[in-house]
VEXTIKOL-641130 format. One line per field, with one value per residue: residue number from 1; x, y, z of N, C-alpha, C in turn. Coordinates in pm, 1 decimal. Layout:
resi c(NUM:...)
n.x c(X:...)
n.y c(Y:...)
n.z c(Z:...)
ca.x c(X:...)
ca.y c(Y:...)
ca.z c(Z:...)
c.x c(X:...)
c.y c(Y:...)
c.z c(Z:...)
This chain:
resi c(1:2:3:4:5:6:7:8:9:10:11:12:13:14:15:16:17:18:19:20:21:22:23:24:25:26:27:28:29:30:31:32:33:34:35:36:37:38:39:40:41:42:43:44:45:46:47:48:49:50:51:52:53:54:55:56:57:58:59:60:61:62:63:64:65:66:67:68:69:70:71:72:73:74:75:76:77:78:79:80:81:82:83:84:85:86:87:88:89:90:91:92:93:94:95:96:97:98:99:100:101:102:103:104:105:106:107:108:109:110:111:112:113:114:115:116:117:118:119:120:121:122:123:124:125:126:127:128:129:130:131:132:133:134:135:136:137:138:139:140:141:142:143:144:145:146:147:148:149:150:151:152:153:154:155:156:157:158:159:160:161:162:163:164:165:166:167:168:169:170:171:172:173:174:175:176:177:178:179:180:181:182:183:184:185:186:187:188:189:190:191)
n.x c(-4447.8:-4288.5:-4216.7:-3993.4:-3848.3:-3802.5:-3640.9:-3346.1:-3294.3:-3391.1:-3216.6:-2966.2:-3019.4:-3071.8:-2817.0:-2672.0:-2807.1:-2726.0:-2451.1:-2471.3:-2566.4:-2353.5:-2184.3:-2335.8:-2390.8:-2151.5:-1891.5:-1663.6:-1775.6:-1745.0:-1635.3:-1833.2:-1695.1:-1612.0:-1452.7:-1535.5:-1805.8:-1767.2:-1643.8:-1850.6:-2059.6:-2072.7:-2192.4:-2457.1:-2536.2:-2511.6:-2700.0:-2928.8:-2937.2:-2993.8:-3245.1:-3389.0:-3384.1:-3519.9:-3772.8:-3842.9:-3783.0:-3544.6:-3390.5:-3217.8:-2904.4:-2862.4:-3073.0:-3325.2:-3240.1:-2962.6:-2945.4:-3082.3:-2909.1:-2683.6:-2788.6:-2812.1:-2543.0:-2494.7:-2653.6:-2507.0:-2266.7:-2361.5:-2454.3:-2208.9:-2081.8:-2238.7:-2194.5:-1914.2:-1901.4:-2024.0:-1844.2:-1611.2:-1682.9:-1706.6:-1442.3:-1312.1:-1205.7:-1232.9:-1423.8:-1371.7:-1232.2:-1424.3:-1406.3:-1147.3:-1063.8:-866.1:-741.5:-722.4:-537.6:-405.1:-483.7:-427.0:-312.5:-508.5:-493.2:-618.6:-895.7:-1087.7:-893.7:-659.4:-630.8:-690.7:-612.2:-803.3:-1086.8:-1349.7:-1364.8:-1328.7:-1568.2:-1741.5:-1671.4:-1754.1:-2028.0:-2073.5:-2010.5:-2212.7:-2436.1:-2395.2:-2422.9:-2689.9:-2840.1:-2744.3:-2618.8:-2580.5:-2575.2:-2514.0:-2276.0:-2112.2:-2111.9:-1982.2:-1725.2:-1645.3:-1667.0:-1473.4:-1240.5:-1248.8:-1236.5:-988.3:-815.0:-866.8:-785.1:-509.6:-429.0:-488.3:-311.9:-62.7:-66.5:-69.8:179.7:344.8:299.8:357.7:314.3:415.9:629.5:531.0:295.5:398.1:524.8:300.0:147.7:306.0:243.8:-26.3:-306.7:-447.1:-730.6:-805.3:-714.2:-363.3:-181.3:38.9:185.6:414.0:353.7)
n.y c(7962.6:8183.2:8537.9:8592.7:8351.0:8335.2:8551.0:8520.1:8346.4:8500.7:8722.3:8603.1:8501.7:8744.4:8852.8:8679.4:8743.1:9008.8:8965.6:8820.1:9021.6:9191.4:9166.9:9313.8:9561.0:9665.8:9554.3:9569.0:9511.6:9190.5:8875.2:8595.4:8331.0:7973.2:7919.9:8129.4:8063.3:7822.5:7911.0:8069.2:7889.4:7763.7:7968.2:7981.4:7725.9:7742.1:7946.2:7817.4:7599.1:7730.7:7841.5:7603.2:7494.3:7697.3:7674.3:7432.0:7202.9:7068.2:6966.0:7136.1:7029.2:7091.1:7177.7:7330.2:7506.4:7531.1:7545.2:7784.7:7964.5:7931.2:8025.9:8295.8:8365.7:8332.1:8540.7:8762.0:8717.9:8738.9:9002.6:9131.2:9054.5:9186.1:9451.3:9466.9:9428.7:9667.1:9856.4:9784.4:9828.6:10106.5:10178.3:10143.6:10324.0:10288.1:10055.2:9703.3:9420.3:9140.1:8803.0:8597.2:8723.3:8721.6:8911.0:9157.1:9395.0:9496.8:9820.0:9970.3:9947.2:9895.4:10013.1:10120.4:10183.1:9886.4:9735.6:9800.5:9624.6:9361.8:9175.1:9089.1:9193.7:9170.4:8895.1:8803.5:8893.1:8733.0:8480.7:8509.3:8519.5:8258.5:8119.6:8220.8:8108.2:7837.3:7847.5:7936.5:7751.8:7472.1:7208.8:6956.4:7082.9:7358.3:7338.5:7195.1:7379.8:7593.2:7488.7:7429.9:7689.6:7827.1:7700.7:7764.5:8047.5:8080.4:7969.5:8145.2:8388.9:8339.9:8313.1:8570.7:8717.2:8620.1:8724.1:8998.6:9026.4:8976.2:9191.8:9539.6:9659.2:9493.0:9501.6:9687.4:9557.2:9324.3:9426.2:9531.2:9293.9:9165.0:9283.3:9258.4:9042.7:8771.6:8699.0:8745.6:8980.9:9026.6:8896.5:9051.1:9149.1:9373.3:9721.1)
n.z c(4870.7:5088.9:5094.0:5250.0:5242.7:4973.3:4913.3:4939.8:4720.0:4507.4:4517.4:4454.9:4198.8:4068.7:4090.0:3918.4:3683.5:3648.8:3607.0:3368.8:3204.9:3173.3:2934.0:2754.5:2879.1:2971.1:2884.9:2600.6:2270.0:2131.6:1994.2:2054.4:2110.9:2108.2:2338.4:2500.1:2545.9:2680.8:2914.4:3012.3:3058.7:3324.0:3473.0:3383.8:3460.2:3741.7:3801.2:3704.8:3881.3:4121.1:4062.5:4020.3:4279.2:4414.5:4300.8:4401.0:4262.3:4289.2:4594.9:4847.1:4990.0:5254.7:5512.9:5724.3:6027.7:5994.9:5717.6:5675.2:5803.5:5643.3:5404.7:5469.3:5477.9:5207.4:5106.7:5196.5:5053.2:4789.4:4787.1:4829.1:4592.6:4395.4:4472.4:4431.7:4155.2:4062.3:4171.5:4038.2:3769.9:3781.7:3824.6:3587.2:3315.7:3051.1:2860.4:2913.0:2734.3:2621.9:2753.2:2622.3:2376.7:2119.8:1955.0:2078.7:2210.4:2528.5:2656.8:2877.6:3220.6:3488.8:3809.6:4024.8:4253.0:4306.3:4186.3:4307.3:4509.1:4415.2:4119.5:3940.7:3982.0:3875.0:3823.6:4082.8:4194.8:4051.2:4144.0:4408.4:4362.0:4270.5:4507.8:4669.3:4542.6:4603.2:4879.3:4914.8:4771.0:4821.0:4641.2:4382.9:4126.7:4180.5:4329.3:4150.5:3938.2:4063.7:4106.6:3839.8:3736.7:3890.3:3802.7:3526.2:3537.4:3659.3:3468.3:3255.4:3369.9:3409.8:3143.3:3043.4:3199.8:3110.6:2850.5:2911.5:3038.4:2822.8:2663.7:2561.5:2805.0:2992.5:3192.1:3374.8:3448.4:3566.8:3796.7:3926.9:3963.0:4148.0:4385.6:4430.9:4484.8:4290.7:4293.3:4551.2:4806.4:4852.2:5122.9:5330.0:5117.0:4965.1:4948.7)
ca.x c(-4321.3:-4301.3:-4120.0:-3869.9:-3771.3:-3768.6:-3546.7:-3208.4:-3292.3:-3409.7:-3094.5:-2861.9:-3057.3:-3048.5:-2671.5:-2631.2:-2862.3:-2634.8:-2330.1:-2507.2:-2589.1:-2228.6:-2137.0:-2416.2:-2394.2:-2021.0:-1774.8:-1658.0:-1831.3:-1645.0:-1689.5:-1867.8:-1638.5:-1630.1:-1391.7:-1620.7:-1922.7:-1720.5:-1623.7:-1979.8:-2158.3:-2098.4:-2281.6:-2593.5:-2561.2:-2532.9:-2829.7:-3031.1:-2944.2:-3062.5:-3386.6:-3448.4:-3405.2:-3621.8:-3901.7:-3866.7:-3754.4:-3439.1:-3388.9:-3082.2:-2843.4:-2866.8:-3198.2:-3349.3:-3171.6:-2830.2:-2969.2:-3116.5:-2785.9:-2600.5:-2850.6:-2773.7:-2406.3:-2510.8:-2704.2:-2392.2:-2175.3:-2423.3:-2450.4:-2069.2:-2056.0:-2304.5:-2120.8:-1783.8:-1924.5:-2044.0:-1718.7:-1516.5:-1726.3:-1674.4:-1297.7:-1262.0:-1234.4:-1272.2:-1474.1:-1275.8:-1266.9:-1485.0:-1312.3:-1096.5:-1053.0:-724.8:-685.5:-742.6:-421.9:-440.1:-456.2:-377.9:-319.3:-587.7:-438.3:-691.4:-1023.5:-1070.7:-770.9:-548.5:-626.3:-690.7:-588.3:-922.6:-1203.6:-1470.1:-1362.2:-1350.9:-1712.2:-1807.8:-1647.0:-1843.9:-2162.9:-2078.2:-2015.8:-2347.4:-2527.6:-2375.5:-2477.5:-2835.2:-2899.6:-2637.0:-2655.7:-2487.9:-2563.1:-2444.2:-2138.5:-2041.6:-2092.8:-1880.8:-1594.1:-1616.1:-1646.9:-1343.7:-1136.5:-1254.6:-1187.7:-844.0:-749.0:-881.3:-699.8:-369.4:-408.9:-484.8:-188.2:48.0:-73.8:-27.6:325.0:411.0:265.7:444.5:287.4:458.2:707.9:438.2:205.1:473.1:539.4:165.0:109.6:386.0:190.3:-170.7:-351.3:-524.1:-873.6:-816.1:-600.1:-242.4:-150.8:181.1:254.1:464.2:272.3)
ca.y c(8005.0:8319.3:8636.6:8578.9:8236.4:8359.1:8661.6:8479.6:8293.2:8614.1:8802.3:8530.0:8500.1:8880.4:8864.1:8613.0:8821.0:9121.5:8911.8:8787.3:9145.1:9267.6:9180.4:9415.9:9692.1:9717.6:9510.4:9598.6:9405.9:9094.1:8750.1:8494.5:8208.6:7851.7:7935.2:8219.8:7987.0:7724.8:7985.4:8121.7:7785.5:7742.1:8071.7:7936.7:7608.2:7788.1:8015.1:7714.7:7523.5:7814.2:7847.9:7471.1:7483.2:7795.5:7620.5:7304.6:7091.8:6995.9:7004.7:7162.2:6927.8:7135.2:7246.7:7371.3:7625.3:7541.6:7591.6:7927.7:8037.5:7926.3:8116.3:8432.3:8384.1:8349.6:8676.3:8851.7:8697.7:8793.0:9149.3:9170.4:9037.1:9295.4:9573.8:9464.1:9450.0:9811.0:9924.7:9754.0:9902.4:10246.7:10199.4:10133.4:10443.3:10237.8:9917.6:9594.7:9320.1:9014.2:8692.6:8520.6:8798.6:8705.8:9022.4:9281.8:9425.2:9581.8:9961.8:10026.8:9863.5:9964.4:9980.3:10196.8:10122.5:9748.9:9680.8:9825.2:9508.8:9236.1:9195.0:9052.5:9210.4:9112.6:8751.0:8784.9:8908.5:8615.0:8370.0:8532.8:8480.7:8111.5:8079.3:8255.2:8007.3:7714.8:7869.8:7951.1:7629.4:7372.8:7088.3:6912.6:7182.3:7479.4:7303.8:7165.1:7505.6:7672.0:7429.2:7455.7:7833.9:7864.0:7651.6:7844.8:8182.9:8071.0:7950.3:8270.4:8490.5:8307.7:8344.4:8716.4:8765.5:8589.9:8823.6:9128.7:9023.5:8975.7:9315.7:9652.6:9695.1:9377.5:9535.0:9752.0:9455.0:9234.2:9495.8:9536.9:9158.6:9127.0:9342.4:9236.4:8904.9:8746.8:8709.6:8792.8:9067.3:8960.7:8919.0:9078.0:9196.9:9510.2:9820.0)
ca.z c(4926.9:5140.0:5045.8:5327.9:5193.7:4833.4:4898.2:4905.0:4583.4:4416.8:4515.1:4383.1:4057.4:4019.5:4079.1:3794.0:3571.7:3631.1:3543.9:3230.8:3129.3:3157.7:2795.7:2684.5:2944.9:3008.8:2808.1:2457.8:2186.1:2087.4:1941.5:2153.3:2054.8:2187.4:2471.5:2577.1:2590.6:2778.8:3039.3:3058.7:3089.8:3467.2:3525.1:3355.0:3544.1:3879.5:3807.6:3689.1:4006.5:4221.0:4023.8:4045.4:4424.3:4447.7:4257.6:4467.2:4170.6:4361.3:4735.5:4895.6:5075.9:5393.8:5539.5:5862.2:6079.9:5931.0:5581.0:5681.2:5835.7:5523.5:5307.7:5508.4:5428.4:5064.0:5082.8:5212.2:4940.4:4668.9:4799.5:4806.1:4449.8:4323.1:4506.3:4366.3:4011.9:4043.2:4204.6:3931.3:3650.9:3802.9:3823.3:3450.0:3235.9:2919.3:2874.1:2893.6:2633.8:2665.8:2766.4:2508.0:2252.5:2084.7:1880.0:2151.8:2294.6:2642.7:2636.9:3003.4:3340.0:3590.6:3941.6:4125.2:4292.1:4354.3:4127.6:4399.6:4600.0:4339.7:3975.9:3863.9:4069.4:3815.6:3847.5:4226.7:4217.5:3994.6:4238.1:4522.5:4317.7:4273.9:4648.8:4715.8:4489.6:4681.3:5013.9:4910.8:4716.0:4816.5:4567.1:4278.2:4019.1:4222.9:4366.1:4025.3:3865.7:4133.4:4078.4:3698.8:3720.6:3947.9:3710.8:3403.5:3564.5:3685.9:3337.9:3181.0:3432.9:3377.4:3001.2:3031.0:3262.5:3017.8:2742.2:2964.8:3060.7:2692.1:2594.1:2597.8:2944.8:3070.8:3311.7:3468.1:3499.0:3654.9:3926.1:3983.7:4005.1:4264.7:4509.3:4442.2:4465.7:4168.9:4322.4:4689.3:4838.8:4900.6:5263.7:5350.9:4996.0:4976.0:4878.0)
c.x c(-4332.8:-4193.4:-3987.6:-3785.1:-3731.0:-3657.0:-3403.3:-3197.1:-3299.9:-3282.2:-2984.6:-2894.6:-3036.0:-2898.9:-2623.7:-2689.5:-2773.8:-2506.4:-2357.1:-2528.8:-2459.1:-2177.6:-2213.8:-2402.3:-2256.5:-1909.0:-1782.7:-1719.3:-1717.0:-1714.1:-1716.7:-1824.8:-1659.3:-1570.9:-1476.0:-1740.5:-1884.2:-1699.9:-1756.8:-2076.3:-2176.9:-2190.8:-2427.5:-2630.0:-2589.0:-2669.4:-2944.1:-3048.2:-3016.9:-3211.8:-3455.6:-3474.3:-3517.9:-3760.6:-3934.8:-3844.5:-3643.6:-3439.2:-3244.5:-3034.4:-2855.9:-2995.3:-3207.0:-3272.9:-3033.3:-2842.8:-3002.6:-2993.2:-2693.6:-2656.6:-2819.1:-2631.7:-2410.9:-2562.0:-2589.3:-2294.2:-2231.8:-2423.8:-2308.5:-2034.1:-2114.6:-2232.2:-1987.5:-1796.9:-1940.0:-1917.5:-1616.4:-1554.9:-1687.6:-1525.7:-1239.3:-1304.0:-1272.7:-1325.2:-1364.9:-1323.2:-1340.2:-1376.3:-1269.6:-1098.6:-905.0:-662.6:-698.9:-626.9:-464.1:-397.7:-396.3:-385.1:-395.1:-536.0:-507.7:-823.8:-1000.4:-944.4:-648.0:-529.8:-618.8:-676.9:-713.0:-1048.0:-1335.3:-1475.1:-1383.6:-1500.2:-1788.5:-1789.9:-1734.7:-1987.4:-2177.2:-2089.5:-2154.2:-2448.8:-2517.4:-2436.7:-2630.7:-2903.1:-2792.6:-2684.3:-2554.4:-2467.0:-2482.8:-2299.2:-2055.7:-2013.2:-1984.4:-1740.7:-1554.1:-1588.0:-1512.5:-1229.3:-1132.7:-1199.7:-1038.3:-766.0:-752.3:-790.1:-552.6:-338.0:-398.8:-355.0:-66.6:50.8:-29.4:123.3:402.9:385.5:367.0:424.9:340.0:533.1:619.1:346.0:275.4:492.0:404.9:124.1:185.5:326.9:40.1:-204.2:-434.1:-673.6:-901.9:-698.1:-482.9:-220.8:0.0:254.8:297.9:380.6:358.2)
c.y c(8150.9:8409.4:8621.4:8462.4:8255.4:8461.5:8617.3:8426.2:8407.7:8696.7:8732.5:8524.2:8638.8:8904.9:8800.7:8682.9:8942.5:9076.0:8881.1:8910.1:9221.2:9274.0:9286.4:9554.6:9747.6:9680.8:9555.5:9481.8:9315.8:8971.0:8653.4:8359.0:8090.5:7862.1:8026.5:8142.3:7882.5:7791.6:8031.6:8013.3:7758.4:7847.3:8031.9:7816.5:7649.2:7855.6:7914.2:7630.7:7600.1:7821.1:7714.5:7449.8:7576.7:7741.6:7486.0:7183.5:7004.2:7046.6:7023.7:7052.2:6962.9:7214.3:7291.7:7497.3:7642.7:7591.0:7739.7:8012.3:8042.7:8019.2:8261.7:8463.7:8408.3:8487.5:8777.0:8840.8:8756.7:8946.0:9201.1:9159.2:9152.4:9426.8:9578.8:9481.2:9599.5:9890.6:9904.2:9825.8:10049.3:10277.0:10197.4:10254.5:10407.3:10096.1:9815.3:9502.4:9204.1:8909.4:8641.5:8596.5:8802.7:8829.3:9157.0:9305.3:9515.4:9726.7:10025.7:9921.5:9945.1:9918.5:10057.3:10127.9:9980.4:9682.8:9709.8:9706.8:9374.6:9265.7:9170.9:9069.1:9162.6:8963.4:8720.4:8797.1:8788.3:8494.3:8384.9:8493.6:8329.0:8061.5:8107.8:8151.2:7877.6:7730.3:7873.5:7822.4:7520.3:7243.0:7060.3:7021.6:7303.8:7449.6:7272.0:7290.4:7589.9:7618.9:7456.8:7603.7:7879.3:7819.8:7738.9:7985.0:8183.2:8055.6:8079.9:8378.1:8464.9:8343.5:8495.4:8772.6:8736.1:8692.1:8961.2:9133.9:9027.8:9105.0:9425.6:9698.8:9589.2:9410.9:9599.0:9647.5:9361.0:9297.3:9501.3:9400.0:9115.0:9180.1:9321.7:9089.9:8892.5:8768.9:8760.4:8884.5:8986.5:8996.1:8938.8:9123.2:9340.8:9604.6:9938.6)
c.z c(4968.4:5080.9:5118.3:5277.1:5048.3:4816.6:4868.1:4762.3:4482.5:4405.8:4435.2:4233.8:3996.1:3999.8:3947.5:3671.3:3543.5:3561.6:3396.5:3143.8:3101.4:3013.7:2715.8:2746.5:2978.0:2912.4:2662.8:2382.0:2139.7:2033.2:2056.0:2097.4:2149.2:2326.9:2559.1:2632.0:2695.6:2915.1:3097.9:3105.5:3239.2:3529.2:3502.4:3441.5:3689.0:3893.9:3794.5:3814.2:4114.9:4189.5:4051.6:4194.4:4468.9:4414.1:4321.6:4378.0:4228.5:4505.1:4781.6:4990.1:5224.0:5413.5:5684.1:5899.9:6016.8:5787.0:5576.6:5712.3:5713.8:5415.8:5341.3:5465.3:5277.3:5026.9:5093.9:5096.4:4811.1:4671.9:4775.3:4658.6:4368.5:4348.5:4431.2:4214.9:3983.9:4066.6:4092.5:3802.5:3662.9:3796.7:3682.2:3369.4:3093.1:2939.3:2843.9:2782.3:2699.3:2681.2:2630.3:2375.8:2214.6:2021.2:1951.1:2247.9:2410.1:2617.6:2761.3:3113.0:3443.9:3726.9:4053.5:4155.4:4341.9:4298.8:4214.2:4494.1:4528.0:4190.9:3891.5:3950.0:4007.6:3846.2:3995.2:4258.2:4162.6:4086.7:4362.4:4485.8:4316.7:4418.0:4706.9:4668.1:4568.7:4820.4:5014.4:4864.7:4706.3:4750.1:4458.4:4173.1:4063.4:4261.7:4241.6:3945.0:3930.8:4104.9:3933.6:3673.8:3774.4:3857.2:3584.7:3425.7:3593.9:3556.0:3257.5:3238.1:3400.9:3232.5:2980.7:3088.2:3175.3:2904.4:2790.8:2986.4:2929.6:2613.4:2628.0:2743.1:3042.1:3198.2:3418.0:3530.9:3596.3:3792.8:3999.7:4039.4:4129.6:4395.0:4527.6:4417.8:4338.9:4192.9:4462.3:4716.9:4890.7:5046.6:5273.9:5227.3:5016.6:4894.1:4843.1)
């Protein structure tokens, strides 16, 4: 396999490696409970699907010129995901909690940087990584992982938002949520 054909696979795998490293390099230490592993499992499935396609163990559903064009879209999505992860890390003055930490009350509402546009920019970057995996290695594993990942992140985001609304920061969060999208910027929302 040539370097040119390996590059999209390598970039997407590196993207998932960065995501996998976040609990060690950015997030506050927490318990890796069952819900955390359930939410994290689609990431491993997506990365595994990309590696399996890269190694020729499975063959992508779309090949030829259309497959190459789709892989270029995947490269752009993966680059955007990596950029958004870095931008989001830089916007946080304190590390965030890992997913599903029941005993960790929110300390602040971040509304600057990428949070000025979306409420969950980390999750938005993760969704872009899933989309990149589907584009670079379209198949059952990557598509299934993307669907499972989107569901898991949506459930997690809703749960976090309920906790924020019930916290002492609830009124501030409700106003913030009214003007920003969950994973994508709101169109026509008042600023």
